[in-house]
The first five atom37 places (N, CA, C, CB, O) and aatype in JSON, in Angstrom:
{
  "aatype": [20, 20, 20, 20, 20, 20, 20, 20, 20, 20, 20, 20, 20, 20, 20, 20, 20, 20, 20, 20, 20, 20, 20, 20, 20, 20, 20, 20, 20, 20, 20, 20, 20, 20, 20, 20, 20, 20, 20, 20, 20, 20, 20, 20, 20, 20, 20, 20, 20, 20, 20, 20, 20, 20, 20, 20, 20, 20, 20, 20, 20, 20, 20, 20, 20, 20, 20, 20, 20, 20, 20, 20, 20, 20, 20, 20, 20, 20, 20, 20, 20, 20, 20, 20, 20, 20, 20, 20, 20, 20, 20, 20, 20, 20, 20, 20, 20, 20, 20, 20, 20, 20, 20, 20, 20, 20, 20, 20, 20, 20, 20, 20, 20, 20, 20, 20, 20, 20, 20, 20, 20, 20, 20, 20, 20, 20, 20, 20, 20, 20, 20, 20, 20, 20, 20, 20, 20, 20, 20, 20, 20, 20, 20, 20, 20, 20, 20, 20],
  "atom_mask": [
    [1, 1, 1, 1, 1],
    [1, 1, 1, 1, 1],
    [1, 1, 1, 1, 1],
    [1, 1, 1, 1, 1],
    [1, 1, 1, 1, 1],
    [1, 1, 1, 1, 1],
    [1, 1, 1, 1, 1],
    [1, 1, 1, 1, 1],
    [1, 1, 1, 1, 1],
    [1, 1, 1, 1, 1],
    [1, 1, 1, 1, 1],
    [1, 1, 1, 1, 1],
    [1, 1, 1, 1, 1],
    [1, 1, 1, 1, 1],
    [1, 1, 1, 1, 1],
    [1, 1, 1, 1, 1],
    [1, 1, 1, 1, 1],
    [1, 1, 1, 1, 1],
    [1, 1, 1, 1, 1],
    [1, 1, 1, 1, 1],
    [1, 1, 1, 1, 1],
    [1, 1, 1, 1, 1],
    [1, 1, 1, 1, 1],
    [1, 1, 1, 1, 1],
    [1, 1, 1, 1, 1],
    [1, 1, 1, 1, 1],
    [1, 1, 1, 1, 1],
    [1, 1, 1, 1, 1],
    [1, 1, 1, 1, 1],
    [1, 1, 1, 1, 1],
    [1, 1, 1, 1, 1],
    [1, 1, 1, 1, 1],
    [1, 1, 1, 1, 1],
    [1, 1, 1, 1, 1],
    [1, 1, 1, 1, 1],
    [1, 1, 1, 1, 1],
    [1, 1, 1, 1, 1],
    [1, 1, 1, 1, 1],
    [1, 1, 1, 1, 1],
    [1, 1, 1, 1, 1],
    [1, 1, 1, 1, 1],
    [1, 1, 1, 1, 1],
    [1, 1, 1, 1, 1],
    [1, 1, 1, 1, 1],
    [1, 1, 1, 1, 1],
    [1, 1, 1, 1, 1],
    [1, 1, 1, 1, 1],
    [1, 1, 1, 1, 1],
    [1, 1, 1, 1, 1],
    [1, 1, 1, 1, 1],
    [1, 1, 1, 1, 1],
    [1, 1, 1, 1, 1],
    [1, 1, 1, 1, 1],
    [1, 1, 1, 1, 1],
    [1, 1, 1, 1, 1],
    [1, 1, 1, 1, 1],
    [1, 1, 1, 1, 1],
    [1, 1, 1, 1, 1],
    [1, 1, 1, 1, 1],
    [1, 1, 1, 1, 1],
    [1, 1, 1, 1, 1],
    [1, 1, 1, 1, 1],
    [1, 1, 1, 1, 1],
    [1, 1, 1, 1, 1],
    [1, 1, 1, 1, 1],
    [1, 1, 1, 1, 1],
    [1, 1, 1, 1, 1],
    [1, 1, 1, 1, 1],
    [1, 1, 1, 1, 1],
    [1, 1, 1, 1, 1],
    [1, 1, 1, 1, 1],
    [1, 1, 1, 1, 1],
    [1, 1, 1, 1, 1],
    [1, 1, 1, 1, 1],
    [1, 1, 1, 1, 1],
    [1, 1, 1, 1, 1],
    [1, 1, 1, 1, 1],
    [1, 1, 1, 1, 1],
    [1, 1, 1, 1, 1],
    [1, 1, 1, 1, 1],
    [1, 1, 1, 1, 1],
    [1, 1, 1, 1, 1],
    [1, 1, 1, 1, 1],
    [1, 1, 1, 1, 1],
    [1, 1, 1, 1, 1],
    [1, 1, 1, 1, 1],
    [1, 1, 1, 1, 1],
    [1, 1, 1, 1, 1],
    [1, 1, 1, 1, 1],
    [1, 1, 1, 1, 1],
    [1, 1, 1, 1, 1],
    [1, 1, 1, 1, 1],
    [1, 1, 1, 1, 1],
    [1, 1, 1, 1, 1],
    [1, 1, 1, 1, 1],
    [1, 1, 1, 1, 1],
    [1, 1, 1, 1, 1],
    [1, 1, 1, 1, 1],
    [1, 1, 1, 1, 1],
    [1, 1, 1, 1, 1],
    [1, 1, 1, 1, 1],
    [1, 1, 1, 1, 1],
    [1, 1, 1, 1, 1],
    [1, 1, 1, 1, 1],
    [1, 1, 1, 1, 1],
    [1, 1, 1, 1, 1],
    [1, 1, 1, 1, 1],
    [1, 1, 1, 1, 1],
    [1, 1, 1, 1, 1],
    [1, 1, 1, 1, 1],
    [1, 1, 1, 1, 1],
    [1, 1, 1, 1, 1],
    [1, 1, 1, 1, 1],
    [1, 1, 1, 1, 1],
    [1, 1, 1, 1, 1],
    [1, 1, 1, 1, 1],
    [1, 1, 1, 1, 1],
    [1, 1, 1, 1, 1],
    [1, 1, 1, 1, 1],
    [1, 1, 1, 1, 1],
    [1, 1, 1, 1, 1],
    [1, 1, 1, 1, 1],
    [1, 1, 1, 1, 1],
    [1, 1, 1, 1, 1],
    [1, 1, 1, 1, 1],
    [1, 1, 1, 1, 1],
    [1, 1, 1, 1, 1],
    [1, 1, 1, 1, 1],
    [1, 1, 1, 1, 1],
    [1, 1, 1, 1, 1],
    [1, 1, 1, 1, 1],
    [1, 1, 1, 1, 1],
    [1, 1, 1, 1, 1],
    [1, 1, 1, 1, 1],
    [1, 1, 1, 1, 1],
    [1, 1, 1, 1, 1],
    [1, 1, 1, 1, 1],
    [1, 1, 1, 1, 1],
    [1, 1, 1, 1, 1],
    [1, 1, 1, 1, 1],
    [1, 1, 1, 1, 1],
    [1, 1, 1, 1, 1],
    [1, 1, 1, 1, 1],
    [1, 1, 1, 1, 1],
    [1, 1, 1, 1, 1],
    [1, 1, 1, 1, 1],
    [1, 1, 1, 1, 1],
    [1, 1, 1, 1, 1]
  ],
  "atom_positions": [
    [[83.01, 170.43, 93.29], [83.14, 169.17, 93.99], [84.55, 168.61, 93.75], [82.05, 168.16, 93.52], [85.11, 168.72, 92.66]],
    [[85.1, 168.01, 94.79], [86.43, 167.4, 94.7], [86.39, 166.22, 93.73], [86.92, 166.93, 96.1], [85.37, 165.56, 93.56]],
    [[87.54, 165.98, 93.1], [87.64, 164.9, 92.12], [88.16, 163.6, 92.75], [88.54, 165.31, 90.98], [87.8, 162.51, 92.31]],
    [[89.0, 163.73, 93.77], [89.63, 162.57, 94.37], [89.31, 162.46, 95.85], [91.12, 162.61, 94.15], [88.95, 163.44, 96.5]],
    [[89.46, 161.25, 96.37], [89.31, 160.97, 97.8], [90.68, 161.15, 98.44], [88.73, 159.51, 98.05], [91.61, 160.38, 98.19]],
    [[90.8, 162.17, 99.28], [92.08, 162.49, 99.93], [91.86, 162.78, 101.4], [92.76, 163.69, 99.23], [90.77, 163.2, 101.8]],
    [[92.86, 162.56, 102.21], [92.78, 162.87, 103.63], [92.28, 161.69, 104.43], [91.89, 164.06, 103.85], [92.15, 160.57, 103.92]],
    [[91.99, 161.96, 105.71], [91.45, 160.92, 106.57], [90.45, 161.53, 107.54], [92.58, 160.19, 107.34], [90.44, 162.74, 107.75]],
    [[89.63, 160.69, 108.1], [88.62, 161.13, 109.06], [88.34, 160.0, 110.05], [87.3, 161.57, 108.34], [88.24, 158.83, 109.67]],
    [[88.22, 160.38, 111.3], [87.92, 159.4, 112.36], [86.43, 159.4, 112.64], [88.72, 159.72, 113.65], [85.76, 160.43, 112.66]],
    [[85.93, 158.19, 112.86], [84.52, 158.01, 113.24], [84.42, 156.82, 114.17], [83.61, 157.81, 111.99], [85.41, 156.14, 114.45]],
    [[83.21, 156.57, 114.64], [82.95, 155.42, 115.49], [81.74, 154.67, 114.96], [82.72, 155.85, 116.96], [80.83, 155.25, 114.38]],
    [[81.76, 153.36, 115.18], [80.58, 152.56, 114.9], [79.58, 152.83, 116.02], [80.92, 151.03, 114.78], [79.97, 153.03, 117.17]],
    [[78.29, 152.83, 115.68], [77.3, 152.94, 116.75], [77.05, 151.55, 117.33], [75.96, 153.57, 116.21], [77.69, 150.58, 116.92]],
    [[76.14, 151.44, 118.27], [75.87, 150.18, 118.96], [75.36, 149.08, 118.03], [74.87, 150.4, 120.06], [75.43, 147.89, 118.37]],
    [[74.84, 149.45, 116.87], [74.32, 148.47, 115.92], [75.29, 148.2, 114.77], [72.99, 148.95, 115.35], [74.92, 147.58, 113.78]],
    [[76.55, 148.66, 114.92], [77.56, 148.4, 113.9], [77.42, 149.26, 112.65], [77.51, 146.96, 113.52], [77.87, 148.88, 111.57]],
    [[76.78, 150.41, 112.81], [76.61, 151.32, 111.67], [77.64, 152.43, 111.74], [75.17, 151.91, 111.65], [78.13, 152.8, 112.81]],
    [[77.96, 152.96, 110.56], [78.93, 154.05, 110.48], [78.42, 155.08, 109.49], [80.33, 153.53, 110.07], [77.59, 154.79, 108.63]],
    [[78.94, 156.27, 109.61], [78.65, 157.33, 108.64], [79.92, 157.57, 107.83], [78.17, 158.64, 109.35], [80.98, 157.85, 108.37]],
    [[79.77, 157.45, 106.53], [80.9, 157.8, 105.67], [80.96, 159.32, 105.67], [80.74, 157.22, 104.2], [79.96, 159.97, 105.37]],
    [[82.11, 159.91, 106.0], [82.21, 161.37, 106.09], [81.72, 162.05, 104.8], [83.66, 161.77, 106.37], [81.96, 161.55, 103.7]],
    [[81.05, 163.17, 104.97], [80.43, 163.9, 103.85], [81.43, 164.2, 102.75], [79.8, 165.21, 104.35], [81.11, 164.07, 101.57]],
    [[82.66, 164.6, 103.11], [83.65, 164.94, 102.08], [83.98, 163.74, 101.2], [84.92, 165.48, 102.74], [84.35, 163.91, 100.04]],
    [[83.85, 162.54, 101.74], [84.1, 161.33, 100.96], [82.84, 160.89, 100.21], [84.59, 160.21, 101.87], [82.93, 160.44, 99.06]],
    [[81.68, 161.01, 100.84], [80.41, 160.61, 100.2], [80.2, 161.35, 98.89], [79.23, 160.86, 101.15], [79.75, 160.77, 97.9]],
    [[80.51, 162.64, 98.89], [80.33, 163.46, 97.69], [81.13, 162.92, 96.51], [80.72, 164.9, 97.96], [80.63, 162.86, 95.39]],
    [[82.38, 162.52, 96.76], [83.24, 162.03, 95.7], [82.86, 160.6, 95.3], [84.71, 162.09, 96.13], [82.92, 160.24, 94.13]],
    [[82.48, 159.78, 96.28], [82.09, 158.4, 95.99], [80.86, 158.34, 95.09], [81.82, 157.64, 97.28], [80.74, 157.45, 94.25]],
    [[79.97, 159.29, 95.26], [78.75, 159.3, 94.45], [77.72, 158.35, 95.02], [79.06, 158.93, 93.01], [77.49, 158.33, 96.23]],
    [[77.09, 157.56, 94.17], [75.99, 156.69, 94.55], [76.4, 155.4, 95.23], [75.19, 156.37, 93.37], [77.01, 155.41, 96.29]],
    [[76.05, 154.29, 94.6], [76.25, 152.95, 95.16], [77.73, 152.63, 95.36], [75.62, 151.9, 94.25], [78.56, 152.93, 94.5]],
    [[78.05, 152.02, 96.51], [79.41, 151.61, 96.84], [79.42, 150.18, 97.35], [80.04, 152.55, 97.88], [78.41, 149.64, 97.79]],
    [[80.59, 149.58, 97.27], [80.79, 148.22, 97.75], [81.92, 148.24, 98.78], [81.11, 147.23, 96.56], [82.89, 148.98, 98.62]],
    [[81.78, 147.42, 99.83], [82.86, 147.28, 100.81], [83.38, 145.85, 100.71], [82.37, 147.62, 102.27], [82.61, 144.89, 100.64]],
    [[84.71, 145.73, 100.71], [85.31, 144.42, 100.53], [86.63, 144.34, 101.27], [85.51, 144.12, 99.04], [87.2, 145.37, 101.65]],
    [[87.14, 143.12, 101.47], [88.44, 143.0, 102.14], [89.51, 143.73, 101.35], [88.83, 141.51, 102.31], [89.56, 143.67, 100.12]],
    [[90.38, 144.44, 102.09], [91.47, 145.16, 101.47], [92.79, 144.45, 101.71], [91.54, 146.59, 101.99], [92.83, 143.23, 101.84]],
    [[93.86, 145.23, 101.78], [95.17, 144.66, 102.07], [95.7, 145.23, 103.38], [96.16, 144.95, 100.91], [95.28, 146.29, 103.84]],
    [[96.62, 144.5, 103.94], [97.37, 144.98, 105.11], [96.51, 145.34, 106.3], [98.18, 146.16, 104.73], [96.9, 146.18, 107.11]],
    [[95.34, 144.72, 106.45], [94.54, 144.94, 107.64], [93.48, 146.0, 107.55], [95.42, 145.28, 108.73], [93.01, 146.5, 108.58]],
    [[93.07, 146.37, 106.33], [91.99, 147.36, 106.18], [90.93, 146.82, 105.23], [92.55, 148.71, 105.67], [91.08, 145.76, 104.64]],
    [[89.86, 147.57, 105.11], [88.78, 147.28, 104.17], [88.8, 148.34, 103.09], [87.39, 147.22, 104.88], [89.31, 149.44, 103.3]],
    [[88.25, 148.02, 101.93], [88.11, 149.0, 100.85], [86.65, 149.33, 100.64], [88.74, 148.46, 99.54], [85.79, 148.44, 100.66]],
    [[86.35, 150.61, 100.44], [85.05, 151.03, 99.96], [85.28, 151.58, 98.56], [84.37, 152.11, 100.92], [86.01, 152.55, 98.36]],
    [[84.63, 150.94, 97.59], [84.86, 151.25, 96.18], [83.54, 151.69, 95.56], [85.45, 150.02, 95.43], [82.53, 151.0, 95.69]],
    [[83.55, 152.84, 94.86], [82.32, 153.25, 94.18], [82.01, 152.25, 93.05], [82.45, 154.69, 93.61], [82.91, 151.68, 92.44]],
    [[80.73, 152.08, 92.81], [80.27, 151.1, 91.82], [80.94, 151.29, 90.46], [78.77, 151.18, 91.67], [81.26, 150.31, 89.79]],
    [[81.15, 152.53, 90.05], [81.73, 152.77, 88.72], [83.21, 152.4, 88.65], [81.56, 154.23, 88.33], [83.77, 152.34, 87.55]],
    [[83.86, 152.15, 89.78], [85.27, 151.75, 89.81], [85.44, 150.29, 90.2], [86.05, 152.64, 90.78], [86.56, 149.78, 90.22]],
    [[84.34, 149.6, 90.51], [84.42, 148.23, 91.02], [85.02, 147.27, 90.0], [83.05, 147.75, 91.43], [85.87, 146.45, 90.37]],
    [[84.61, 147.34, 88.76], [85.14, 146.45, 87.73], [86.65, 146.65, 87.6], [84.45, 146.69, 86.37], [87.41, 145.68, 87.55]],
    [[87.06, 147.9, 87.54], [88.49, 148.22, 87.43], [89.27, 147.65, 88.62], [88.69, 149.75, 87.34], [90.36, 147.11, 88.45]],
    [[88.69, 147.78, 89.8], [89.35, 147.3, 91.01], [89.46, 145.77, 91.02], [88.59, 147.77, 92.25], [90.5, 145.23, 91.4]],
    [[88.41, 145.1, 90.61], [88.4, 143.64, 90.67], [89.04, 142.97, 89.46], [86.99, 143.16, 90.8], [89.3, 141.76, 89.49]],
    [[89.31, 143.73, 88.41], [89.96, 143.15, 87.23], [91.3, 142.5, 87.58], [90.18, 144.24, 86.16], [91.71, 141.52, 86.94]],
    [[91.97, 143.04, 88.58], [93.28, 142.5, 88.96], [93.18, 141.07, 89.49], [93.93, 143.39, 90.0], [94.15, 140.32, 89.41]],
    [[92.03, 140.69, 90.04], [91.91, 139.34, 90.61], [90.95, 138.44, 89.86], [91.48, 139.44, 92.03], [90.88, 137.24, 90.14]],
    [[90.21, 138.99, 88.92], [89.26, 138.14, 88.2], [89.9, 137.62, 86.92], [87.97, 138.91, 87.87], [90.76, 138.26, 86.32]],
    [[89.47, 136.48, 86.53], [89.97, 135.81, 85.33], [88.77, 135.55, 84.43], [90.73, 134.47, 85.68], [87.78, 134.97, 84.86]],
    [[88.87, 135.98, 83.19], [87.76, 135.77, 82.26], [87.48, 134.28, 82.07], [88.07, 136.42, 80.91], [86.33, 133.87, 81.91]],
    [[88.52, 133.49, 82.08], [88.38, 132.04, 81.95], [88.61, 131.44, 83.33], [89.38, 131.45, 80.89], [89.75, 131.41, 83.8]],
    [[87.56, 130.96, 83.97], [87.65, 130.44, 85.34], [88.6, 129.26, 85.47], [86.28, 130.04, 85.82], [89.05, 128.96, 86.58]],
    [[88.92, 128.57, 84.36], [89.79, 127.41, 84.41], [91.25, 127.75, 84.12], [89.32, 126.37, 83.44], [92.12, 126.89, 84.25]],
    [[91.52, 128.98, 83.73], [92.86, 129.36, 83.29], [93.85, 129.52, 84.43], [92.79, 130.64, 82.52], [95.02, 129.17, 84.27]],
    [[93.43, 130.04, 85.57], [94.37, 130.34, 86.65], [93.69, 130.05, 87.98], [94.85, 131.81, 86.59], [92.93, 130.87, 88.49]],
    [[93.96, 128.89, 88.53], [93.31, 128.45, 89.77], [93.6, 129.39, 90.92], [93.75, 127.04, 90.13], [92.7, 129.72, 91.69]],
    [[94.84, 129.84, 91.06], [95.22, 130.73, 92.17], [94.45, 132.05, 92.08], [96.74, 130.99, 92.16], [93.94, 132.54, 93.08]],
    [[94.38, 132.6, 90.89], [93.66, 133.86, 90.69], [92.16, 133.67, 90.95], [93.9, 134.39, 89.26], [91.52, 134.54, 91.53]],
    [[91.63, 132.55, 90.51], [90.22, 132.25, 90.72], [89.91, 132.1, 92.22], [89.83, 130.98, 89.97], [88.88, 132.58, 92.69]],
    [[90.8, 131.45, 92.96], [90.61, 131.29, 94.41], [90.65, 132.64, 95.11], [91.69, 130.37, 95.0], [89.85, 132.9, 96.01]],
    [[91.57, 133.51, 94.7], [91.66, 134.84, 95.28], [90.38, 135.64, 95.0], [92.89, 135.58, 94.74], [89.86, 136.31, 95.89]],
    [[89.89, 135.56, 93.78], [88.65, 136.25, 93.43], [87.5, 135.74, 94.29], [88.32, 136.05, 91.94], [86.67, 136.54, 94.74]],
    [[87.43, 134.43, 94.51], [86.38, 133.86, 95.35], [86.47, 134.4, 96.78], [86.47, 132.32, 95.35], [85.46, 134.77, 97.37]],
    [[87.68, 134.43, 97.33], [87.87, 134.92, 98.7], [87.43, 136.38, 98.84], [89.33, 134.78, 99.11], [86.8, 136.74, 99.82]],
    [[87.77, 137.2, 97.86], [87.44, 138.62, 97.94], [85.96, 138.86, 97.66], [88.29, 139.42, 96.95], [85.27, 139.5, 98.45]],
    [[85.47, 138.34, 96.55], [84.1, 138.66, 96.14], [83.04, 138.0, 97.0], [83.9, 138.26, 94.71], [81.93, 138.52, 97.11]],
    [[83.36, 136.86, 97.61], [82.36, 136.23, 98.48], [82.21, 136.99, 99.8], [82.75, 134.78, 98.76], [81.27, 136.75, 100.56]],
    [[83.15, 137.9, 100.07], [83.09, 138.71, 101.28], [82.89, 140.19, 100.96], [84.36, 138.53, 102.09], [83.23, 141.05, 101.78]],
    [[82.36, 140.48, 99.79], [82.06, 141.86, 99.39], [80.57, 142.12, 99.6], [82.48, 142.12, 97.91], [79.74, 141.23, 99.4]],
    [[80.25, 143.34, 99.99], [78.87, 143.72, 100.27], [78.59, 145.1, 99.7], [78.58, 143.68, 101.78], [79.44, 145.99, 99.77]],
    [[77.42, 145.28, 99.14], [76.99, 146.63, 98.76], [76.54, 147.35, 100.03], [75.85, 146.59, 97.7], [75.88, 146.76, 100.89]],
    [[76.9, 148.61, 100.14], [76.5, 149.42, 101.29], [75.17, 150.09, 100.98], [77.59, 150.47, 101.64], [74.98, 150.67, 99.91]],
    [[74.26, 150.01, 101.94], [72.96, 150.66, 101.78], [72.78, 151.68, 102.89], [71.81, 149.61, 101.8], [72.79, 151.35, 104.07]],
    [[72.63, 152.92, 102.48], [72.49, 154.03, 103.42], [71.06, 154.09, 103.95], [72.87, 155.37, 102.75], [70.1, 153.96, 103.19]],
    [[70.92, 154.29, 105.27], [69.58, 154.45, 105.84], [69.17, 155.92, 105.78], [69.54, 153.93, 107.31], [69.91, 156.76, 105.26]],
    [[68.01, 156.23, 106.3], [67.46, 157.6, 106.22], [68.35, 158.61, 106.94], [66.05, 157.64, 106.81], [68.31, 159.8, 106.61]],
    [[69.15, 158.18, 107.91], [70.04, 159.07, 108.65], [71.46, 159.1, 108.06], [70.1, 158.66, 110.1], [72.35, 159.7, 108.65]],
    [[71.66, 158.46, 106.91], [72.96, 158.49, 106.27], [73.98, 157.5, 106.82], [73.52, 159.84, 106.36], [75.18, 157.65, 106.59]],
    [[73.5, 156.49, 107.55], [74.4, 155.49, 108.11], [74.4, 154.25, 107.23], [73.99, 155.13, 109.56], [73.41, 153.94, 106.57]],
    [[75.53, 153.53, 107.24], [75.62, 152.25, 106.55], [76.08, 151.2, 107.55], [76.6, 152.33, 105.34], [76.86, 151.49, 108.46]],
    [[75.6, 149.99, 107.38], [75.96, 148.88, 108.27], [77.3, 148.31, 107.82], [74.85, 147.78, 108.26], [77.48, 147.96, 106.65]],
    [[78.22, 148.22, 108.74], [79.49, 147.55, 108.48], [79.25, 146.06, 108.7], [80.65, 148.09, 109.4], [78.97, 145.65, 109.82]],
    [[79.33, 145.25, 107.65], [79.07, 143.82, 107.82], [79.98, 143.2, 108.89], [79.26, 143.08, 106.49], [81.2, 143.4, 108.86]],
    [[79.39, 142.47, 109.8], [80.14, 141.86, 110.91], [81.34, 141.04, 110.48], [79.23, 141.0, 111.72], [82.4, 141.16, 111.08]],
    [[81.2, 140.2, 109.43], [82.38, 139.41, 109.03], [83.58, 140.28, 108.63], [82.01, 138.5, 107.87], [84.72, 139.92, 108.9]],
    [[83.31, 141.41, 108.01], [84.41, 142.3, 107.61], [85.0, 143.02, 108.82], [83.93, 143.33, 106.56], [86.21, 143.18, 108.92]],
    [[84.14, 143.44, 109.74], [84.63, 144.08, 110.96], [85.53, 143.12, 111.73], [83.45, 144.55, 111.86], [86.59, 143.51, 112.22]],
    [[85.1, 141.87, 111.84], [85.9, 140.86, 112.54], [87.2, 140.56, 111.81], [85.1, 139.57, 112.71], [88.24, 140.38, 112.44]],
    [[87.14, 140.52, 110.48], [88.32, 140.21, 109.67], [89.48, 141.15, 109.97], [87.97, 140.27, 108.2], [90.62, 140.71, 110.08]],
    [[89.19, 142.45, 110.11], [90.27, 143.42, 110.33], [90.36, 143.93, 111.77], [90.08, 144.6, 109.4], [91.23, 144.73, 112.09]],
    [[89.46, 143.45, 112.63], [89.54, 143.81, 114.05], [88.91, 145.14, 114.41], [90.94, 143.82, 114.47], [89.34, 145.78, 115.38]],
    [[87.92, 145.58, 113.65], [87.22, 146.82, 114.0], [86.22, 146.52, 115.11], [86.5, 147.44, 112.75], [85.37, 145.64, 114.98]],
    [[86.35, 147.28, 116.2], [85.4, 147.14, 117.3], [84.55, 148.4, 117.45], [86.14, 146.84, 118.62], [83.33, 148.31, 117.54]],
    [[85.17, 149.55, 117.46], [84.42, 150.8, 117.67], [84.98, 151.95, 116.84], [84.45, 151.17, 119.16], [84.29, 152.51, 115.99]],
    [[86.23, 152.3, 117.09], [86.84, 153.46, 116.43], [87.44, 153.08, 115.08], [87.93, 154.06, 117.33], [88.14, 152.08, 114.94]],
    [[87.14, 153.91, 114.08], [87.61, 153.64, 112.72], [88.22, 154.89, 112.12], [86.45, 153.14, 111.84], [87.94, 156.01, 112.54]],
    [[89.06, 154.68, 111.13], [89.65, 155.78, 110.37], [89.38, 155.51, 108.89], [91.2, 155.93, 110.66], [89.73, 154.44, 108.37]],
    [[88.77, 156.48, 108.22], [88.58, 156.44, 106.78], [89.77, 157.15, 106.15], [87.21, 157.11, 106.35], [90.16, 158.23, 106.6]],
    [[90.35, 156.53, 105.11], [91.5, 157.11, 104.44], [91.22, 157.18, 102.95], [92.79, 156.29, 104.73], [90.93, 156.16, 102.31]],
    [[91.29, 158.39, 102.39], [91.08, 158.56, 100.96], [92.29, 158.1, 100.18], [90.77, 160.0, 100.63], [93.42, 158.49, 100.48]],
    [[92.06, 157.26, 99.17], [93.13, 156.74, 98.31], [92.78, 157.01, 96.85], [93.35, 155.22, 98.56], [92.73, 156.09, 96.03]],
    [[92.55, 158.27, 96.54], [92.24, 158.75, 95.19], [90.86, 158.29, 94.71], [93.3, 158.27, 94.22], [89.94, 159.1, 94.65]],
    [[90.71, 157.0, 94.38], [89.46, 156.54, 93.78], [88.67, 155.58, 94.68], [89.75, 155.85, 92.47], [87.58, 155.14, 94.32]],
    [[89.21, 155.27, 95.85], [88.52, 154.39, 96.8], [88.9, 154.81, 98.22], [88.88, 152.89, 96.55], [89.82, 155.61, 98.41]],
    [[88.19, 154.27, 99.19], [88.49, 154.53, 100.6], [89.06, 153.29, 101.26], [87.23, 154.99, 101.35], [88.7, 152.16, 100.91]],
    [[89.95, 153.5, 102.19], [90.34, 152.43, 103.1], [89.64, 152.69, 104.43], [91.91, 152.36, 103.28], [89.44, 153.84, 104.82]],
    [[89.25, 151.62, 105.11], [88.64, 151.71, 106.43], [89.52, 150.89, 107.38], [87.14, 151.2, 106.43], [89.67, 149.68, 107.21]],
    [[90.08, 151.57, 108.37], [91.04, 150.96, 109.29], [90.49, 150.94, 110.71], [92.37, 151.72, 109.26], [89.76, 151.85, 111.11]],
    [[90.83, 149.91, 111.48], [90.63, 150.01, 112.93], [91.54, 151.14, 113.4], [90.94, 148.64, 113.67], [92.72, 151.17, 113.05]],
    [[91.03, 152.06, 114.19], [91.81, 153.24, 114.6], [93.12, 152.84, 115.29], [90.99, 154.12, 115.53], [94.15, 153.49, 115.08]],
    [[93.08, 151.79, 116.09], [94.29, 151.38, 116.82], [95.38, 150.96, 115.83], [93.96, 150.22, 117.78], [96.55, 151.3, 116.02]],
    [[95.0, 150.23, 114.81], [95.96, 149.77, 113.8], [96.5, 150.96, 112.99], [95.31, 148.74, 112.85], [97.7, 151.05, 112.73]],
    [[95.6, 151.87, 112.6], [96.0, 153.06, 111.86], [97.02, 153.87, 112.66], [94.76, 153.93, 111.51], [98.06, 154.27, 112.14]],
    [[96.71, 154.11, 113.93], [97.59, 154.9, 114.78], [98.96, 154.24, 114.93], [96.96, 155.11, 116.15], [99.99, 154.91, 114.89]],
    [[98.97, 152.92, 115.12], [100.23, 152.2, 115.3], [101.1, 152.27, 114.05], [99.96, 150.74, 115.67], [102.32, 152.33, 114.14]],
    [[100.48, 152.25, 112.87], [101.24, 152.22, 111.63], [101.56, 153.59, 111.04], [100.5, 151.43, 110.61], [102.65, 153.82, 110.53]],
    [[100.59, 154.51, 111.13], [100.69, 155.72, 110.3], [100.6, 157.05, 111.04], [99.64, 155.68, 109.29], [100.75, 158.09, 110.4]],
    [[100.35, 157.06, 112.33], [100.23, 158.34, 113.03], [101.57, 159.07, 113.01], [99.75, 158.11, 114.5], [102.53, 158.64, 113.66]],
    [[101.64, 160.17, 112.25], [102.92, 160.88, 112.11], [103.3, 161.65, 113.37], [102.84, 161.85, 110.93], [104.42, 162.14, 113.48]],
    [[102.39, 161.75, 114.33], [102.73, 162.38, 115.6], [103.56, 161.44, 116.46], [101.47, 162.82, 116.34], [104.15, 161.86, 117.45]],
    [[103.58, 160.16, 116.1], [104.42, 159.19, 116.78], [105.81, 159.3, 116.16], [103.83, 157.72, 116.65], [105.98, 159.02, 114.98]],
    [[106.83, 159.71, 116.94], [108.17, 159.96, 116.38], [108.75, 158.77, 115.6], [109.11, 160.32, 117.49], [109.41, 158.98, 114.59]],
    [[108.52, 157.54, 116.06], [109.09, 156.4, 115.33], [108.4, 156.21, 113.98], [108.97, 155.11, 116.17], [109.04, 155.83, 113.01]],
    [[107.1, 156.48, 113.91], [106.4, 156.41, 112.62], [106.91, 157.48, 111.68], [104.87, 156.56, 112.82], [107.14, 157.21, 110.5]],
    [[107.08, 158.68, 112.18], [107.55, 159.77, 111.34], [108.95, 159.47, 110.8], [107.55, 161.1, 112.12], [109.23, 159.71, 109.63]],
    [[109.81, 158.96, 111.65], [111.16, 158.62, 111.22], [111.13, 157.52, 110.15], [112.02, 158.16, 112.42], [111.88, 157.58, 109.18]],
    [[110.27, 156.53, 110.32], [110.13, 155.44, 109.35], [109.64, 155.97, 108.01], [109.17, 154.36, 109.88], [110.14, 155.57, 106.96]],
    [[108.65, 156.87, 108.05], [108.09, 157.44, 106.82], [109.13, 158.27, 106.08], [106.86, 158.31, 107.15], [109.25, 158.19, 104.86]],
    [[109.89, 159.07, 106.83], [110.96, 159.89, 106.22], [112.02, 158.98, 105.59], [111.61, 160.83, 107.28], [112.49, 159.26, 104.49]],
    [[112.39, 157.9, 106.27], [113.36, 156.96, 105.71], [112.85, 156.33, 104.42], [113.69, 155.88, 106.72], [113.61, 156.18, 103.47]],
    [[111.59, 155.97, 104.38], [111.0, 155.39, 103.17], [111.03, 156.41, 102.02], [109.53, 154.93, 103.43], [111.34, 156.05, 100.88]],
    [[110.72, 157.66, 102.33], [110.78, 158.69, 101.3], [112.19, 158.86, 100.75], [110.27, 160.02, 101.85], [112.38, 159.01, 99.55]],
    [[113.18, 158.82, 101.64], [114.58, 158.93, 101.21], [114.95, 157.76, 100.31], [115.53, 158.98, 102.42], [115.59, 157.95, 99.28]],
    [[114.54, 156.56, 100.69], [114.86, 155.36, 99.89], [114.2, 155.39, 98.52], [114.43, 154.11, 100.62], [114.71, 154.81, 97.57]],
    [[113.05, 156.07, 98.42], [112.35, 156.19, 97.15], [112.9, 157.34, 96.31], [110.86, 156.38, 97.38], [112.5, 157.54, 95.16]],
    [[113.82, 158.11, 96.9], [114.41, 159.23, 96.18], [113.51, 160.46, 96.14], [114.75, 158.82, 94.8], [113.65, 161.29, 95.25]],
    [[112.61, 160.57, 97.09], [111.69, 161.71, 97.13], [112.3, 162.83, 97.92], [110.33, 161.31, 97.74], [111.69, 163.89, 98.08]]
  ]
}
């Protein structure tokens, strides 16, 4: 079994807003997962065993110590949902999260080592499709600037 979530896969929501997490990702994610707002226009799917690690960056042990951090934690965690798989292996994408990032039908799952990103396909294509010459040129320039 693979150790990390790598690559990407395209899927579509069905008429009831359900999606199938691709098998290659489900195997690595394991059991229970949570979906929550991500950054830059995507959602995150985080396996339960990595959730604490993921949320540690925004949670504060002392709720009175850092108001800004506490507000950020409230915004993220109040919009987080556990995913429940049905008998056919589908999970419901919560409507508020779909609306937040503009997912209507087509989605792209992107493996990011220990979690998944879920993108509206149109947004993913506009930003990251390497078959688009301007995207490829931008990516190559970023690699050069990083000294890669």
